[in-house]
TIVO-883151 format. One record per residue: residue number from 1; x, y, z of N, C-alpha, C in turn. Coordinates in steps of 0.1 Angstrom, whole numbers. Example, Ala and Ser with C-alpha at 12.3 -4.5 7.8 and 13.67 -1.06 7.14 Angstrom:
# TIVO-883151
<papa nr="1" n_X="132" n_Y="-57" n_Z="78" ca_X="123" ca_Y="-45" ca_Z="78" c_X="132" c_Y="-33" c_Z="78"/>
<papa nr="2" n_X="128" n_Y="-22" n_Z="71" ca_X="137" ca_Y="-11" ca_Z="71" c_X="129" c_Y="0" c_Z="79"/>
This chain:
# TIVO-883151
<papa nr="1" n_X="1411" n_Y="967" n_Z="991" ca_X="1410" ca_Y="973" ca_Z="988" c_X="1425" c_Y="986" c_Z="992"/>
<papa nr="2" n_X="1426" n_Y="992" n_Z="989" ca_X="1448" ca_Y="992" ca_Z="982" c_X="1442" c_Y="1010" c_Z="991"/>
<papa nr="3" n_X="1455" n_Y="1004" n_Z="994" ca_X="1460" ca_Y="1014" ca_Z="1005" c_X="1453" c_Y="1034" c_Z="1000"/>
<papa nr="4" n_X="1457" n_Y="1037" n_Z="988" ca_X="1453" ca_Y="1047" ca_Z="972" c_X="1437" c_Y="1049" c_Z="978"/>
<papa nr="5" n_X="1431" n_Y="1039" n_Z="981" ca_X="1415" ca_Y="1040" ca_Z="984" c_X="1411" c_Y="1037" c_Z="999"/>
<papa nr="6" n_X="1416" n_Y="1044" n_Z="1006" ca_X="1414" ca_Y="1044" ca_Z="1020" c_X="1406" c_Y="1054" c_Z="1025"/>
<papa nr="7" n_X="1395" n_Y="1052" n_Z="1032" ca_X="1380" ca_Y="1063" ca_Z="1034" c_X="1371" c_Y="1067" c_Z="1021"/>
<papa nr="8" n_X="1374" n_Y="1059" n_Z="1012" ca_X="1369" ca_Y="1063" ca_Z="992" c_X="1354" c_Y="1048" c_Z="992"/>
<papa nr="9" n_X="1345" n_Y="1056" n_Z="988" ca_X="1335" ca_Y="1042" ca_Z="983" c_X="1335" c_Y="1042" c_Z="966"/>
<papa nr="10" n_X="1336" n_Y="1028" n_Z="967" ca_X="1336" ca_Y="1022" ca_Z="954" c_X="1319" c_Y="1025" c_Z="943"/>
<papa nr="11" n_X="1319" n_Y="1036" n_Z="934" ca_X="1310" ca_Y="1041" ca_Z="927" c_X="1305" c_Y="1025" c_Z="916"/>
<papa nr="12" n_X="1294" n_Y="1024" n_Z="914" ca_X="1291" ca_Y="1007" ca_Z="903" c_X="1298" c_Y="1011" c_Z="886"/>
<papa nr="13" n_X="1300" n_Y="1025" n_Z="889" ca_X="1311" ca_Y="1023" ca_Z="873" c_X="1329" c_Y="1016" c_Z="881"/>
<papa nr="14" n_X="1332" n_Y="1015" n_Z="883" ca_X="1349" ca_Y="1011" ca_Z="895" c_X="1352" c_Y="1019" c_Z="896"/>
<papa nr="15" n_X="1356" n_Y="1030" n_Z="898" ca_X="1360" ca_Y="1041" ca_Z="905" c_X="1358" c_Y="1044" c_Z="914"/>
<papa nr="16" n_X="1365" n_Y="1051" n_Z="924" ca_X="1366" ca_Y="1053" ca_Z="944" c_X="1361" c_Y="1070" c_Z="943"/>
<papa nr="17" n_X="1350" n_Y="1072" n_Z="954" ca_X="1339" ca_Y="1088" ca_Z="953" c_X="1347" c_Y="1086" c_Z="969"/>
<papa nr="18" n_X="1351" n_Y="1100" n_Z="974" ca_X="1360" ca_Y="1100" ca_Z="987" c_X="1345" c_Y="1099" c_Z="996"/>
<papa nr="19" n_X="1351" n_Y="1093" n_Z="1009" ca_X="1339" ca_Y="1090" ca_Z="1019" c_X="1325" c_Y="1102" c_Z="1020"/>
<papa nr="20" n_X="1331" n_Y="1114" n_Z="1027" ca_X="1326" ca_Y="1124" ca_Z="1029" c_X="1320" c_Y="1135" c_Z="1014"/>
<papa nr="21" n_X="1323" n_Y="1127" n_Z="1002" ca_X="1315" ca_Y="1134" ca_Z="988" c_X="1309" c_Y="1124" c_Z="988"/>
<papa nr="22" n_X="1312" n_Y="1115" n_Z="985" ca_X="1297" ca_Y="1103" ca_Z="983" c_X="1281" c_Y="1103" c_Z="998"/>
<papa nr="23" n_X="1289" n_Y="1106" n_Z="1008" ca_X="1277" ca_Y="1108" ca_Z="1019" c_X="1269" c_Y="1118" c_Z="1011"/>
<papa nr="24" n_X="1272" n_Y="1129" n_Z="1003" ca_X="1268" ca_Y="1148" ca_Z="1011" c_X="1262" c_Y="1152" c_Z="992"/>
<papa nr="25" n_X="1262" n_Y="1139" n_Z="986" ca_X="1255" ca_Y="1135" ca_Z="974" c_X="1241" c_Y="1142" c_Z="974"/>
<papa nr="26" n_X="1239" n_Y="1131" n_Z="980" ca_X="1219" ca_Y="1133" ca_Z="975" c_X="1213" c_Y="1145" c_Z="983"/>
<papa nr="27" n_X="1222" n_Y="1149" n_Z="996" ca_X="1220" ca_Y="1161" ca_Z="995" c_X="1222" c_Y="1175" c_Z="985"/>
<papa nr="28" n_X="1232" n_Y="1175" n_Z="979" ca_X="1238" ca_Y="1181" ca_Z="964" c_X="1227" c_Y="1181" c_Z="962"/>
<papa nr="29" n_X="1219" n_Y="1169" n_Z="953" ca_X="1214" ca_Y="1168" ca_Z="950" c_X="1201" c_Y="1173" c_Z="953"/>
<papa nr="30" n_X="1191" n_Y="1174" n_Z="965" ca_X="1180" ca_Y="1183" ca_Z="967" c_X="1181" c_Y="1200" c_Z="964"/>
<papa nr="31" n_X="1194" n_Y="1196" n_Z="970" ca_X="1197" ca_Y="1217" ca_Z="972" c_X="1199" c_Y="1221" c_Z="961"/>
<papa nr="32" n_X="1205" n_Y="1216" n_Z="959" ca_X="1203" ca_Y="1222" ca_Z="943" c_X="1197" c_Y="1224" c_Z="926"/>
<papa nr="33" n_X="1179" n_Y="1212" n_Z="930" ca_X="1168" ca_Y="1210" ca_Z="928" c_X="1163" c_Y="1221" c_Z="934"/>
<papa nr="34" n_X="1164" n_Y="1226" n_Z="943" ca_X="1157" ca_Y="1236" ca_Z="954" c_X="1169" c_Y="1252" c_Z="949"/>
<papa nr="35" n_X="1172" n_Y="1251" n_Z="942" ca_X="1181" ca_Y="1264" ca_Z="940" c_X="1174" c_Y="1265" c_Z="924"/>
<papa nr="36" n_X="1178" n_Y="1254" n_Z="910" ca_X="1172" ca_Y="1255" ca_Z="899" c_X="1162" c_Y="1253" c_Z="902"/>
<papa nr="37" n_X="1150" n_Y="1252" n_Z="907" ca_X="1132" ca_Y="1253" ca_Z="903" c_X="1127" c_Y="1269" c_Z="911"/>
<papa nr="38" n_X="1138" n_Y="1272" n_Z="918" ca_X="1138" ca_Y="1283" ca_Z="927" c_X="1138" c_Y="1298" c_Z="916"/>
<papa nr="39" n_X="1149" n_Y="1298" n_Z="914" ca_X="1161" ca_Y="1308" ca_Z="910" c_X="1160" c_Y="1313" c_Z="893"/>
<papa nr="40" n_X="1161" n_Y="1299" n_Z="889" ca_X="1160" ca_Y="1302" ca_Z="871" c_X="1145" c_Y="1302" c_Z="865"/>
<papa nr="41" n_X="1144" n_Y="1314" n_Z="857" ca_X="1130" ca_Y="1321" ca_Z="857" c_X="1125" c_Y="1305" c_Z="842"/>
<papa nr="42" n_X="1120" n_Y="1294" n_Z="844" ca_X="1116" ca_Y="1288" ca_Z="834" c_X="1111" c_Y="1272" c_Z="834"/>
<papa nr="43" n_X="1102" n_Y="1271" n_Z="824" ca_X="1096" ca_Y="1258" ca_Z="827" c_X="1114" c_Y="1241" c_Z="831"/>
<papa nr="44" n_X="1115" n_Y="1245" n_Z="819" ca_X="1132" ca_Y="1234" ca_Z="819" c_X="1138" c_Y="1234" c_Z="831"/>
<papa nr="45" n_X="1141" n_Y="1247" n_Z="836" ca_X="1145" ca_Y="1250" ca_Z="846" c_X="1132" c_Y="1242" c_Z="865"/>
<papa nr="46" n_X="1119" n_Y="1241" n_Z="862" ca_X="1114" ca_Y="1236" ca_Z="871" c_X="1111" c_Y="1222" c_Z="872"/>
<papa nr="47" n_X="1115" n_Y="1218" n_Z="861" ca_X="1113" ca_Y="1205" ca_Z="855" c_X="1131" c_Y="1197" c_Z="860"/>
<papa nr="48" n_X="1142" n_Y="1203" n_Z="856" ca_X="1150" ca_Y="1200" ca_Z="862" c_X="1151" c_Y="1199" c_Z="877"/>
<papa nr="49" n_X="1149" n_Y="1209" n_Z="879" ca_X="1152" ca_Y="1211" ca_Z="896" c_X="1137" c_Y="1204" c_Z="901"/>
<papa nr="50" n_X="1130" n_Y="1196" n_Z="894" ca_X="1119" ca_Y="1182" ca_Z="903" c_X="1130" c_Y="1173" c_Z="903"/>
<papa nr="51" n_X="1130" n_Y="1172" n_Z="891" ca_X="1137" ca_Y="1159" ca_Z="882" c_X="1158" c_Y="1153" c_Z="898"/>
<papa nr="52" n_X="1164" n_Y="1166" n_Z="904" ca_X="1174" ca_Y="1168" ca_Z="911" c_X="1174" c_Y="1163" c_Z="922"/>
<papa nr="53" n_X="1157" n_Y="1172" n_Z="929" ca_X="1145" ca_Y="1162" ca_Z="939" c_X="1151" c_Y="1154" c_Z="940"/>
<papa nr="54" n_X="1140" n_Y="1145" n_Z="934" ca_X="1133" ca_Y="1134" ca_Z="930" c_X="1146" c_Y="1122" c_Z="931"/>
<papa nr="55" n_X="1155" n_Y="1128" n_Z="923" ca_X="1169" ca_Y="1114" ca_Z="929" c_X="1179" c_Y="1119" c_Z="935"/>
<papa nr="56" n_X="1179" n_Y="1133" n_Z="950" ca_X="1187" ca_Y="1134" ca_Z="964" c_X="1172" c_Y="1122" c_Z="968"/>
<papa nr="57" n_X="1161" n_Y="1119" n_Z="971" ca_X="1154" ca_Y="1108" ca_Z="979" c_X="1152" c_Y="1093" c_Z="974"/>
<papa nr="58" n_X="1155" n_Y="1094" n_Z="962" ca_X="1155" ca_Y="1083" ca_Z="957" c_X="1168" c_Y="1075" c_Z="963"/>
<papa nr="59" n_X="1181" n_Y="1082" n_Z="963" ca_X="1196" ca_Y="1077" ca_Z="964" c_X="1190" c_Y="1076" c_Z="986"/>
<papa nr="60" n_X="1185" n_Y="1087" n_Z="989" ca_X="1182" ca_Y="1089" ca_Z="999" c_X="1180" c_Y="1070" c_Z="1003"/>
<papa nr="61" n_X="1166" n_Y="1071" n_Z="999" ca_X="1159" ca_Y="1058" ca_Z="1002" c_X="1163" c_Y="1048" c_Z="996"/>
<papa nr="62" n_X="1176" n_Y="1042" n_Z="986" ca_X="1181" ca_Y="1027" ca_Z="983" c_X="1195" c_Y="1028" c_Z="997"/>
<papa nr="63" n_X="1197" n_Y="1039" n_Z="993" ca_X="1206" ca_Y="1035" ca_Z="1011" c_X="1204" c_Y="1032" c_Z="1023"/>
<papa nr="64" n_X="1196" n_Y="1038" n_Z="1018" ca_X="1183" ca_Y="1030" ca_Z="1041" c_X="1176" c_Y="1020" c_Z="1039"/>
<papa nr="65" n_X="1175" n_Y="1012" n_Z="1025" ca_X="1166" ca_Y="1003" ca_Z="1023" c_X="1184" c_Y="992" c_Z="1026"/>
<papa nr="66" n_X="1196" n_Y="994" n_Z="1010" ca_X="1206" ca_Y="993" ca_Z="1016" c_X="1207" c_Y="990" c_Z="1032"/>
<papa nr="67" n_X="1213" n_Y="1002" n_Z="1034" ca_X="1216" ca_Y="997" ca_Z="1054" c_X="1211" c_Y="989" c_Z="1067"/>
<papa nr="68" n_X="1195" n_Y="991" n_Z="1062" ca_X="1181" ca_Y="979" ca_Z="1070" c_X="1187" c_Y="965" c_Z="1061"/>
<papa nr="69" n_X="1189" n_Y="965" n_Z="1051" ca_X="1193" ca_Y="947" ca_Z="1043" c_X="1204" c_Y="941" c_Z="1053"/>
<papa nr="70" n_X="1216" n_Y="948" n_Z="1051" ca_X="1234" ca_Y="951" ca_Z="1056" c_X="1233" c_Y="943" c_Z="1066"/>
<papa nr="71" n_X="1223" n_Y="953" n_Z="1079" ca_X="1214" ca_Y="953" ca_Z="1095" c_X="1213" c_Y="935" c_Z="1090"/>
<papa nr="72" n_X="1210" n_Y="936" n_Z="1087" ca_X="1193" ca_Y="922" ca_Z="1087" c_X="1205" c_Y="916" c_Z="1081"/>
<papa nr="73" n_X="1209" n_Y="908" n_Z="1078" ca_X="1223" ca_Y="900" ca_Z="1069" c_X="1230" c_Y="897" c_Z="1085"/>
<papa nr="74" n_X="1235" n_Y="908" n_Z="1092" ca_X="1247" ca_Y="910" ca_Z="1095" c_X="1244" c_Y="902" c_Z="1113"/>
<papa nr="75" n_X="1227" n_Y="906" n_Z="1115" ca_X="1214" ca_Y="903" ca_Z="1129" c_X="1212" c_Y="880" c_Z="1128"/>
<papa nr="76" n_X="1211" n_Y="887" n_Z="1111" ca_X="1209" ca_Y="870" ca_Z="1111" c_X="1194" c_Y="871" c_Z="1117"/>
<papa nr="77" n_X="1183" n_Y="878" n_Z="1112" ca_X="1173" ca_Y="882" ca_Z="1106" c_X="1168" c_Y="880" c_Z="1095"/>
<papa nr="78" n_X="1157" n_Y="872" n_Z="1094" ca_X="1151" ca_Y="866" ca_Z="1085" c_X="1138" c_Y="878" c_Z="1077"/>
<papa nr="79" n_X="1134" n_Y="892" n_Z="1084" ca_X="1123" ca_Y="897" ca_Z="1085" c_X="1124" c_Y="908" c_Z="1095"/>
<papa nr="80" n_X="1121" n_Y="925" n_Z="1090" ca_X="1122" ca_Y="932" ca_Z="1103" c_X="1114" c_Y="935" c_Z="1113"/>
<papa nr="81" n_X="1109" n_Y="923" n_Z="1107" ca_X="1096" ca_Y="923" ca_Z="1118" c_X="1092" c_Y="907" c_Z="1120"/>
<papa nr="82" n_X="1100" n_Y="906" n_Z="1127" ca_X="1092" ca_Y="884" ca_Z="1132" c_X="1087" c_Y="883" c_Z="1143"/>
<papa nr="83" n_X="1075" n_Y="883" n_Z="1145" ca_X="1070" ca_Y="881" ca_Z="1150" c_X="1069" c_Y="868" c_Z="1163"/>
<papa nr="84" n_X="1066" n_Y="863" n_Z="1168" ca_X="1064" ca_Y="850" ca_Z="1175" c_X="1048" c_Y="842" c_Z="1172"/>
<papa nr="85" n_X="1048" n_Y="852" n_Z="1167" ca_X="1028" ca_Y="848" ca_Z="1170" c_X="1020" c_Y="857" c_Z="1158"/>
<papa nr="86" n_X="1010" n_Y="853" n_Z="1151" ca_X="1010" ca_Y="861" ca_Z="1145" c_X="992" c_Y="855" c_Z="1141"/>
<papa nr="87" n_X="981" n_Y="871" n_Z="1135" ca_X="968" ca_Y="863" ca_Z="1137" c_X="961" c_Y="854" c_Z="1132"/>
<papa nr="88" n_X="952" n_Y="845" n_Z="1125" ca_X="951" ca_Y="837" ca_Z="1113" c_X="941" c_Y="844" c_Z="1112"/>
<papa nr="89" n_X="931" n_Y="837" n_Z="1104" ca_X="919" ca_Y="846" ca_Z="1097" c_X="908" c_Y="837" c_Z="1111"/>
<papa nr="90" n_X="895" n_Y="842" n_Z="1100" ca_X="884" ca_Y="834" ca_Z="1116" c_X="884" c_Y="817" c_Z="1111"/>
<papa nr="91" n_X="882" n_Y="814" n_Z="1125" ca_X="881" ca_Y="795" ca_Z="1128" c_X="868" c_Y="798" c_Z="1121"/>
<papa nr="92" n_X="865" n_Y="782" n_Z="1114" ca_X="846" ca_Y="777" ca_Z="1115" c_X="845" c_Y="773" c_Z="1122"/>
<papa nr="93" n_X="832" n_Y="778" n_Z="1125" ca_X="825" ca_Y="775" ca_Z="1136" c_X="832" c_Y="784" c_Z="1150"/>
<papa nr="94" n_X="833" n_Y="794" n_Z="1146" ca_X="845" ca_Y="807" ca_Z="1157" c_X="829" c_Y="816" c_Z="1159"/>
<papa nr="95" n_X="831" n_Y="815" n_Z="1167" ca_X="824" ca_Y="841" ca_Z="1169" c_X="829" c_Y="852" c_Z="1164"/>
<papa nr="96" n_X="832" n_Y="848" n_Z="1152" ca_X="845" ca_Y="856" ca_Z="1150" c_X="853" c_Y="860" c_Z="1156"/>
<papa nr="97" n_X="858" n_Y="860" n_Z="1165" ca_X="869" ca_Y="861" ca_Z="1180" c_X="883" c_Y="855" c_Z="1170"/>
<papa nr="98" n_X="898" n_Y="862" n_Z="1171" ca_X="909" ca_Y="866" ca_Z="1161" c_X="912" c_Y="851" c_Z="1168"/>
<papa nr="99" n_X="922" n_Y="836" n_Z="1164" ca_X="926" ca_Y="836" ca_Z="1170" c_X="936" c_Y="832" c_Z="1171"/>
<papa nr="100" n_X="948" n_Y="832" n_Z="1180" ca_X="965" ca_Y="833" ca_Z="1180" c_X="970" c_Y="822" c_Z="1179"/>
<papa nr="101" n_X="976" n_Y="821" n_Z="1164" ca_X="983" ca_Y="802" ca_Z="1159" c_X="993" c_Y="802" c_Z="1171"/>
């Protein structure tokens, strides 16, 4: 990353977006979707608003998943819930109790 792009995040198409704008984009999508759906009296505007809201929610979910995946790779864990014991099914001849492996 060059000095000119410091504090920026690269978008998928190769250009850089300043970090503060990148972080606020999903909130802007949701806010503009709510404003569009509520203040412009038309069916098309309501559908457009719902699409903007769902896009904002999806971006938030994708970023959250990417952050948790990055954290998992940094800490060397294979899964987010890596338990040492797991419950097996019913054993043959067992009275129905669950056993620990």
